[in-house]
Biopython code that builds the backbone (N, CA, C, O; Angstrom):
import numpy as np
from Bio.PDB.StructureBuilder import StructureBuilder

atoms = [
    (1, "MET", "N", (128.720, 72.670, 162.385)),
    (1, "MET", "CA", (129.463, 71.514, 161.739)),
    (1, "MET", "C", (128.946, 71.242, 160.357)),
    (1, "MET", "O", (129.730, 70.810, 159.512)),
    (2, "ALA", "N", (127.716, 71.456, 160.067)),
    (2, "ALA", "CA", (127.188, 71.284, 158.670)),
    (2, "ALA", "C", (127.897, 72.207, 157.752)),
    (2, "ALA", "O", (128.395, 71.808, 156.699)),
    (3, "ARG", "N", (127.944, 73.452, 158.153)),
    (3, "ARG", "CA", (128.564, 74.472, 157.298)),
    (3, "ARG", "C", (130.030, 74.137, 157.052)),
    (3, "ARG", "O", (130.536, 74.178, 155.930)),
    (4, "LYS", "N", (130.719, 73.786, 158.223)),
    (4, "LYS", "CA", (132.124, 73.471, 158.114)),
    (4, "LYS", "C", (132.432, 72.286, 157.113)),
    (4, "LYS", "O", (133.489, 72.261, 156.482)),
    (5, "HIS", "N", (131.501, 71.341, 156.998)),
    (5, "HIS", "CA", (131.755, 70.176, 156.209)),
    (5, "HIS", "C", (130.960, 70.259, 154.939)),
    (5, "HIS", "O", (130.893, 69.260, 154.223)),
    (6, "GLY", "N", (130.314, 71.446, 154.579)),
    (6, "GLY", "CA", (129.620, 71.543, 153.311)),
    (6, "GLY", "C", (128.294, 70.826, 153.227)),
    (6, "GLY", "O", (127.922, 70.367, 152.147)),
    (7, "ARG", "N", (127.593, 70.714, 154.278)),
    (7, "ARG", "CA", (126.409, 69.937, 154.283)),
    (7, "ARG", "C", (125.214, 70.824, 154.428)),
    (7, "ARG", "O", (125.348, 71.923, 154.966)),
    (8, "ASP", "N", (124.041, 70.416, 153.980)),
    (8, "ASP", "CA", (122.764, 71.092, 154.069)),
    (8, "ASP", "C", (122.007, 70.514, 155.267)),
    (8, "ASP", "O", (121.855, 69.301, 155.413)),
    (9, "VAL", "N", (121.519, 71.469, 156.150)),
    (9, "VAL", "CA", (120.702, 71.065, 157.315)),
    (9, "VAL", "C", (119.315, 71.547, 157.096)),
    (9, "VAL", "O", (119.100, 72.714, 156.771)),
    (10, "ARG", "N", (118.356, 70.661, 157.268)),
    (10, "ARG", "CA", (116.898, 71.104, 157.174)),
    (10, "ARG", "C", (116.222, 70.429, 158.441)),
    (10, "ARG", "O", (116.319, 69.240, 158.748)),
    (11, "LEU", "N", (115.561, 71.352, 159.074)),
    (11, "LEU", "CA", (114.898, 70.957, 160.335)),
    (11, "LEU", "C", (113.520, 70.459, 159.963)),
    (11, "LEU", "O", (112.806, 71.084, 159.179)),
    (12, "VAL", "N", (113.144, 69.287, 160.553)),
    (12, "VAL", "CA", (111.797, 68.727, 160.273)),
    (12, "VAL", "C", (111.199, 68.306, 161.587)),
    (12, "VAL", "O", (111.861, 67.688, 162.421)),
    (13, "HIS", "N", (109.955, 68.641, 161.762)),
    (13, "HIS", "CA", (109.149, 68.383, 163.039)),
    (13, "HIS", "C", (108.996, 66.752, 163.020)),
    (13, "HIS", "O", (108.478, 66.220, 162.038)),
    (14, "PRO", "N", (109.404, 66.061, 163.998)),
    (14, "PRO", "CA", (109.373, 64.666, 163.983)),
    (14, "PRO", "C", (107.888, 64.059, 164.338)),
    (14, "PRO", "O", (107.672, 62.849, 164.269)),
    (15, "ALA", "N", (106.954, 64.947, 164.699)),
    (15, "ALA", "CA", (105.657, 64.369, 165.162)),
    (15, "ALA", "C", (105.011, 63.643, 164.055)),
    (15, "ALA", "O", (104.992, 64.113, 162.917)),
    (16, "HIS", "N", (104.473, 62.489, 164.365)),
    (16, "HIS", "CA", (103.634, 61.620, 163.456)),
    (16, "HIS", "C", (104.419, 61.001, 162.299)),
    (16, "HIS", "O", (103.835, 60.573, 161.303)),
    (17, "THR", "N", (105.768, 60.956, 162.439)),
    (17, "THR", "CA", (106.522, 60.414, 161.197)),
    (17, "THR", "C", (106.305, 58.927, 161.186)),
    (17, "THR", "O", (106.388, 58.342, 160.106)),
    (18, "THR", "N", (106.031, 58.250, 162.303)),
    (18, "THR", "CA", (105.805, 56.815, 162.259)),
    (18, "THR", "C", (104.429, 56.589, 161.892)),
    (18, "THR", "O", (104.097, 55.443, 161.591)),
    (19, "MET", "N", (103.541, 57.569, 161.873)),
    (19, "MET", "CA", (102.056, 57.282, 161.626)),
    (19, "MET", "C", (101.726, 57.588, 160.153)),
    (19, "MET", "O", (100.726, 57.093, 159.631)),
    (20, "ASP", "N", (102.577, 58.415, 159.469)),
    (20, "ASP", "CA", (102.250, 58.856, 158.009)),
    (20, "ASP", "C", (102.876, 57.869, 157.075)),
    (20, "ASP", "O", (103.963, 57.340, 157.307)),
    (21, "CYS", "N", (102.142, 57.636, 155.998)),
    (21, "CYS", "CA", (102.701, 56.757, 154.930)),
    (21, "CYS", "C", (103.550, 57.524, 154.007)),
    (21, "CYS", "O", (103.088, 58.552, 153.512)),
    (22, "ALA", "N", (104.771, 57.126, 153.714)),
    (22, "ALA", "CA", (105.693, 57.738, 152.844)),
    (22, "ALA", "C", (105.305, 57.759, 151.315)),
    (22, "ALA", "O", (105.808, 58.548, 150.514)),
    (23, "HIS", "N", (104.321, 56.773, 150.980)),
    (23, "HIS", "CA", (103.910, 56.698, 149.551)),
    (23, "HIS", "C", (102.653, 57.599, 149.316)),
    (23, "HIS", "O", (102.597, 58.312, 148.315)),
    (24, "CYS", "N", (101.671, 57.566, 150.214)),
    (24, "CYS", "CA", (100.493, 58.385, 149.983)),
    (24, "CYS", "C", (100.241, 59.459, 150.921)),
    (24, "CYS", "O", (99.327, 60.258, 150.721)),
    (25, "MET", "N", (101.045, 59.528, 151.994)),
    (25, "MET", "CA", (101.046, 60.657, 152.986)),
    (25, "MET", "C", (99.750, 60.610, 153.814)),
    (25, "MET", "O", (99.402, 61.649, 154.374)),
    (26, "THR", "N", (99.068, 59.592, 153.931)),
    (26, "THR", "CA", (97.906, 59.504, 154.781)),
    (26, "THR", "C", (98.379, 59.057, 156.138)),
    (26, "THR", "O", (99.365, 58.334, 156.276)),
    (27, "ARG", "N", (97.611, 59.531, 157.189)),
    (27, "ARG", "CA", (97.886, 59.248, 158.473)),
    (27, "ARG", "C", (97.160, 58.089, 159.103)),
    (27, "ARG", "O", (95.940, 58.013, 158.957)),
    (28, "ALA", "N", (97.819, 57.179, 159.795)),
    (28, "ALA", "CA", (97.169, 56.032, 160.447)),
    (28, "ALA", "C", (96.284, 56.496, 161.508)),
    (28, "ALA", "O", (96.512, 57.577, 162.051)),
    (29, "LYS", "N", (95.246, 55.736, 161.864)),
    (29, "LYS", "CA", (94.272, 56.164, 162.863)),
    (29, "LYS", "C", (94.769, 55.936, 164.299)),
    (29, "LYS", "O", (94.248, 56.472, 165.277)),
    (30, "HIS", "N", (95.796, 55.116, 164.349)),
    (30, "HIS", "CA", (96.433, 54.816, 165.732)),
    (30, "HIS", "C", (97.947, 54.678, 165.592)),
    (30, "HIS", "O", (98.506, 54.284, 164.568)),
    (31, "ALA", "N", (98.561, 55.044, 166.731)),
    (31, "ALA", "CA", (100.083, 54.910, 166.767)),
    (31, "ALA", "C", (100.460, 53.452, 166.814)),
    (31, "ALA", "O", (99.792, 52.622, 167.432)),
    (32, "LEU", "N", (101.549, 53.172, 166.142)),
    (32, "LEU", "CA", (102.226, 51.772, 166.128)),
    (32, "LEU", "C", (102.774, 51.537, 167.526)),
    (32, "LEU", "O", (103.365, 52.454, 168.097)),
    (33, "PRO", "N", (102.602, 50.320, 168.121)),
    (33, "PRO", "CA", (103.310, 50.009, 169.185)),
    (33, "PRO", "C", (104.753, 49.870, 168.944)),
    (33, "PRO", "O", (105.112, 49.512, 167.822)),
    (34, "LEU", "N", (105.692, 50.129, 169.927)),
    (34, "LEU", "CA", (107.039, 50.100, 169.617)),
    (34, "LEU", "C", (107.493, 48.623, 169.181)),
    (34, "LEU", "O", (108.477, 48.489, 168.455)),
    (35, "GLY", "N", (106.847, 47.650, 169.583)),
    (35, "GLY", "CA", (107.231, 46.309, 169.256)),
    (35, "GLY", "C", (106.875, 45.906, 167.892)),
    (35, "GLY", "O", (107.308, 44.856, 167.417)),
    (36, "GLU", "N", (106.045, 46.757, 167.193)),
    (36, "GLU", "CA", (105.718, 46.517, 165.835)),
    (36, "GLU", "C", (106.652, 47.243, 164.885)),
    (36, "GLU", "O", (106.628, 48.469, 164.774)),
    (37, "ARG", "N", (107.440, 46.492, 164.230)),
    (37, "ARG", "CA", (108.620, 46.986, 163.485)),
    (37, "ARG", "C", (108.261, 47.192, 161.868)),
    (37, "ARG", "O", (109.063, 47.753, 161.121)),
    (38, "THR", "N", (107.073, 46.721, 161.437)),
    (38, "THR", "CA", (106.733, 46.931, 160.051)),
    (38, "THR", "C", (105.556, 47.870, 160.017)),
    (38, "THR", "O", (104.582, 47.714, 160.754)),
    (39, "TYR", "N", (105.673, 48.901, 159.097)),
    (39, "TYR", "CA", (104.590, 49.741, 158.892)),
    (39, "TYR", "C", (103.776, 49.318, 157.605)),
    (39, "TYR", "O", (104.337, 49.102, 156.532)),
    (40, "THR", "N", (102.474, 49.221, 157.783)),
    (40, "THR", "CA", (101.508, 48.858, 156.704)),
    (40, "THR", "C", (100.457, 49.859, 156.637)),
    (40, "THR", "O", (99.705, 50.078, 157.586)),
    (41, "CYS", "N", (100.397, 50.491, 155.483)),
    (41, "CYS", "CA", (99.425, 51.541, 155.254)),
    (41, "CYS", "C", (98.058, 50.880, 154.889)),
    (41, "CYS", "O", (97.905, 50.000, 154.041)),
    (42, "THR", "N", (97.125, 51.427, 155.638)),
    (42, "THR", "CA", (95.652, 50.877, 155.385)),
    (42, "THR", "C", (95.068, 51.419, 154.082)),
    (42, "THR", "O", (94.169, 50.814, 153.498)),
    (43, "THR", "N", (95.571, 52.532, 153.644)),
    (43, "THR", "CA", (95.034, 53.186, 152.495)),
    (43, "THR", "C", (95.531, 52.636, 151.202)),
    (43, "THR", "O", (94.749, 52.183, 150.367)),
    (44, "CYS", "N", (96.842, 52.668, 151.022)),
    (44, "CYS", "CA", (97.470, 52.249, 149.701)),
    (44, "CYS", "C", (98.081, 50.921, 149.775)),
    (44, "CYS", "O", (98.453, 50.372, 148.738)),
    (45, "GLY", "N", (98.230, 50.295, 151.051)),
    (45, "GLY", "CA", (98.753, 48.912, 151.235)),
    (45, "GLY", "C", (100.214, 48.861, 151.095)),
    (45, "GLY", "O", (100.712, 47.766, 150.837)),
    (46, "ALA", "N", (101.007, 49.937, 151.232)),
    (46, "ALA", "CA", (102.471, 50.004, 151.147)),
    (46, "ALA", "C", (102.931, 49.349, 152.498)),
    (46, "ALA", "O", (102.381, 49.597, 153.571)),
    (47, "VAL", "N", (103.971, 48.506, 152.349)),
    (47, "VAL", "CA", (104.588, 47.869, 153.519)),
    (47, "VAL", "C", (106.063, 48.140, 153.493)),
    (47, "VAL", "O", (106.711, 47.889, 152.477)),
    (48, "SER", "N", (106.616, 48.641, 154.566)),
    (48, "SER", "CA", (108.057, 48.889, 154.755)),
    (48, "SER", "C", (108.441, 48.892, 156.131)),
    (48, "SER", "O", (107.592, 49.042, 157.010)),
    (49, "PRO", "N", (109.809, 48.717, 156.419)),
    (49, "PRO", "CA", (110.185, 48.738, 157.812)),
    (49, "PRO", "C", (109.879, 50.109, 158.413)),
    (49, "PRO", "O", (110.078, 51.155, 157.795)),
    (50, "ARG", "N", (109.373, 50.046, 159.678)),
    (50, "ARG", "CA", (108.900, 51.241, 160.391)),
    (50, "ARG", "C", (109.993, 52.465, 160.327)),
    (50, "ARG", "O", (109.602, 53.586, 160.002)),
    (51, "ASP", "N", (111.228, 52.251, 160.612)),
    (51, "ASP", "CA", (112.191, 53.300, 160.617)),
    (51, "ASP", "C", (112.441, 53.825, 159.231)),
    (51, "ASP", "O", (112.644, 55.028, 159.065)),
    (52, "LYS", "N", (112.434, 52.992, 158.245)),
    (52, "LYS", "CA", (112.716, 53.457, 156.896)),
    (52, "LYS", "C", (111.437, 54.368, 156.406)),
    (52, "LYS", "O", (111.577, 55.429, 155.798)),
    (53, "ASN", "N", (110.302, 53.853, 156.726)),
    (53, "ASN", "CA", (109.091, 54.810, 156.350)),
    (53, "ASN", "C", (109.132, 56.034, 156.970)),
    (53, "ASN", "O", (108.842, 57.057, 156.349)),
    (54, "SER", "N", (109.518, 56.049, 158.339)),
    (54, "SER", "CA", (109.640, 57.286, 159.019)),
    (54, "SER", "C", (110.747, 58.158, 158.435)),
    (54, "SER", "O", (110.526, 59.364, 158.325)),
    (55, "ALA", "N", (111.908, 57.656, 158.055)),
    (55, "ALA", "CA", (112.918, 58.442, 157.364)),
    (55, "ALA", "C", (112.550, 59.054, 156.051)),
    (55, "ALA", "O", (112.919, 60.187, 155.742)),
    (56, "ARG", "N", (111.799, 58.273, 155.262)),
    (56, "ARG", "CA", (111.236, 58.742, 153.973)),
    (56, "ARG", "C", (110.300, 59.871, 154.211)),
    (56, "ARG", "O", (110.319, 60.858, 153.476)),
    (57, "VAL", "N", (109.409, 59.749, 155.300)),
    (57, "VAL", "CA", (108.477, 60.888, 155.576)),
    (57, "VAL", "C", (109.251, 62.115, 155.886)),
    (57, "VAL", "O", (108.870, 63.207, 155.461)),
    (58, "MET", "N", (110.401, 61.974, 156.662)),
    (58, "MET", "CA", (111.147, 63.145, 157.019)),
    (58, "MET", "C", (111.804, 63.843, 155.784)),
    (58, "MET", "O", (111.887, 65.066, 155.676)),
    (59, "LEU", "N", (112.265, 62.941, 154.861)),
    (59, "LEU", "CA", (112.901, 63.460, 153.673)),
    (59, "LEU", "C", (111.819, 64.326, 152.822)),
    (59, "LEU", "O", (112.096, 65.407, 152.302)),
    (60, "ILE", "N", (110.630, 63.738, 152.760)),
    (60, "ILE", "CA", (109.570, 64.448, 152.017)),
    (60, "ILE", "C", (109.217, 65.710, 152.689)),
    (60, "ILE", "O", (109.030, 66.719, 152.010)),
    (61, "ARG", "N", (109.103, 65.730, 154.057)),
    (61, "ARG", "CA", (108.849, 67.016, 154.756)),
    (61, "ARG", "C", (109.982, 68.021, 154.579)),
    (61, "ARG", "O", (109.746, 69.229, 154.572)),
    (62, "ALA", "N", (111.136, 67.557, 154.444)),
    (62, "ALA", "CA", (112.362, 68.481, 154.198)),
    (62, "ALA", "C", (112.358, 68.992, 152.771)),
    (62, "ALA", "O", (113.218, 69.813, 152.453)),
    (63, "GLY", "N", (111.446, 68.569, 151.861)),
    (63, "GLY", "CA", (111.476, 68.959, 150.484)),
    (63, "GLY", "C", (112.448, 68.216, 149.649)),
    (63, "GLY", "O", (112.779, 68.669, 148.553)),
    (64, "LEU", "N", (112.936, 67.077, 150.113)),
    (64, "LEU", "CA", (113.805, 66.141, 149.278)),
    (64, "LEU", "C", (113.109, 65.064, 148.664)),
    (64, "LEU", "O", (112.027, 64.721, 149.141)),
    (65, "CYS", "N", (113.591, 64.472, 147.651)),
    (65, "CYS", "CA", (113.075, 63.322, 147.051)),
    (65, "CYS", "C", (113.682, 62.063, 147.583)),
    (65, "CYS", "O", (114.875, 61.804, 147.430)),
    (66, "PRO", "N", (112.831, 61.275, 148.218)),
    (66, "PRO", "CA", (113.441, 59.955, 148.877)),
    (66, "PRO", "C", (113.791, 58.903, 147.879)),
    (66, "PRO", "O", (114.466, 57.934, 148.228)),
    (67, "ALA", "N", (113.345, 59.052, 146.591)),
    (67, "ALA", "CA", (113.578, 57.995, 145.519)),
    (67, "ALA", "C", (115.096, 57.884, 145.291)),
    (67, "ALA", "O", (115.772, 58.887, 145.060)),
    (68, "GLY", "N", (115.596, 56.702, 145.357)),
    (68, "GLY", "CA", (117.030, 56.482, 145.085)),
    (68, "GLY", "C", (117.906, 56.739, 146.280)),
    (68, "GLY", "O", (119.127, 56.761, 146.122)),
    (69, "THR", "N", (117.354, 56.942, 147.500)),
    (69, "THR", "CA", (118.196, 57.200, 148.595)),
    (69, "THR", "C", (118.547, 55.865, 149.391)),
    (69, "THR", "O", (119.246, 55.904, 150.403)),
    (70, "GLU", "N", (118.068, 54.781, 148.922)),
    (70, "GLU", "CA", (118.179, 53.536, 149.645)),
    (70, "GLU", "C", (119.702, 53.116, 149.617)),
    (70, "GLU", "O", (120.228, 52.772, 148.558)),
    (71, "GLY", "N", (120.305, 53.149, 150.653)),
    (71, "GLY", "CA", (121.721, 52.714, 150.794)),
    (71, "GLY", "C", (122.696, 53.786, 150.295)),
    (71, "GLY", "O", (123.873, 53.457, 150.147)),
    (72, "VAL", "N", (122.332, 54.967, 150.038)),
    (72, "VAL", "CA", (123.197, 55.957, 149.499)),
    (72, "VAL", "C", (123.630, 56.928, 150.629)),
    (72, "VAL", "O", (122.769, 57.408, 151.366)),
    (73, "ARG", "N", (124.881, 57.212, 150.775)),
    (73, "ARG", "CA", (125.440, 58.145, 151.636)),
    (73, "ARG", "C", (125.785, 59.403, 151.112)),
    (73, "ARG", "O", (126.236, 59.384, 149.967)),
    (74, "PRO", "N", (125.682, 60.497, 151.675)),
    (74, "PRO", "CA", (126.082, 61.790, 151.075)),
    (74, "PRO", "C", (127.572, 61.701, 150.668)),
    (74, "PRO", "O", (128.330, 60.902, 151.219)),
    (75, "PRO", "N", (127.971, 62.544, 149.688)),
    (75, "PRO", "CA", (129.388, 62.442, 149.299)),
    (75, "PRO", "C", (130.195, 62.980, 150.343)),
    (75, "PRO", "O", (129.795, 63.920, 151.028)),
    (76, "GLU", "N", (131.369, 62.412, 150.516)),
    (76, "GLU", "CA", (132.345, 62.798, 151.503)),
    (76, "GLU", "C", (133.145, 63.961, 151.025)),
    (76, "GLU", "O", (133.536, 63.953, 149.858)),
    (77, "PRO", "N", (133.458, 65.073, 151.901)),
    (77, "PRO", "CA", (134.234, 66.107, 151.358)),
    (77, "PRO", "C", (135.604, 65.635, 151.018)),
    (77, "PRO", "O", (136.086, 64.678, 151.625)),
    (78, "LEU", "N", (136.272, 66.270, 150.055)),
    (78, "LEU", "CA", (137.633, 65.849, 149.673)),
    (78, "LEU", "C", (138.599, 66.002, 150.764)),
    (78, "LEU", "O", (138.585, 67.023, 151.452)),
    (79, "ALA", "N", (139.471, 65.018, 150.976)),
    (79, "ALA", "CA", (140.391, 65.064, 152.073)),
    (79, "ALA", "C", (141.548, 66.004, 151.661)),
    (79, "ALA", "O", (141.995, 66.035, 150.514)),
    (80, "ARG", "N", (141.989, 66.750, 152.658)),
    (80, "ARG", "CA", (142.973, 67.711, 152.474)),
    (80, "ARG", "C", (144.354, 67.049, 152.505)),
    (80, "ARG", "O", (144.699, 66.381, 153.480)),
    (81, "VAL", "N", (145.129, 67.228, 151.461)),
    (81, "VAL", "CA", (146.523, 66.599, 151.453)),
    (81, "VAL", "C", (147.498, 67.529, 151.844)),
    (81, "VAL", "O", (147.505, 68.649, 151.333)),
    (82, "ALA", "N", (148.394, 67.170, 152.766)),
    (82, "ALA", "CA", (149.436, 68.101, 153.218)),
    (82, "ALA", "C", (150.478, 68.223, 152.131)),
    (82, "ALA", "O", (150.872, 67.236, 151.509)),
    (83, "ALA", "N", (150.901, 69.398, 151.919)),
    (83, "ALA", "CA", (151.844, 69.705, 150.673)),
    (83, "ALA", "C", (153.371, 69.532, 151.304)),
    (83, "ALA", "O", (154.358, 69.705, 150.588)),
]
sb = StructureBuilder()
sb.init_structure("model")
sb.init_model(0)
sb.init_chain("A")
sb.init_seg("    ")
for serial, (resi, resn, name, xyz) in enumerate(atoms, 1):
    if name == "N":
        sb.init_residue(resn, " ", resi, " ")
    sb.init_atom(name, np.array(xyz, "f"), 0.0, 1.0, " ", f" {name:<3s}", serial, name[0])
structure = sb.get_structure()
């Protein structure tokens, strides 16, 4: 599907994405409980929503730059117009 729609797919191992800090890439000493929705890094003090921090960690692991990705969707392929 990615090839069909002109998208790039990069596989990222999801282990520890909720424990790593997207700013300094240090790993927390303990896993966050599921009820805790805010990630706070004990090393650099960065605070962000748990899911957004995890998504940024995955982008970094995939070799992409997470800066400027807030609220940005990938470009849609051009719609084919029937002649």
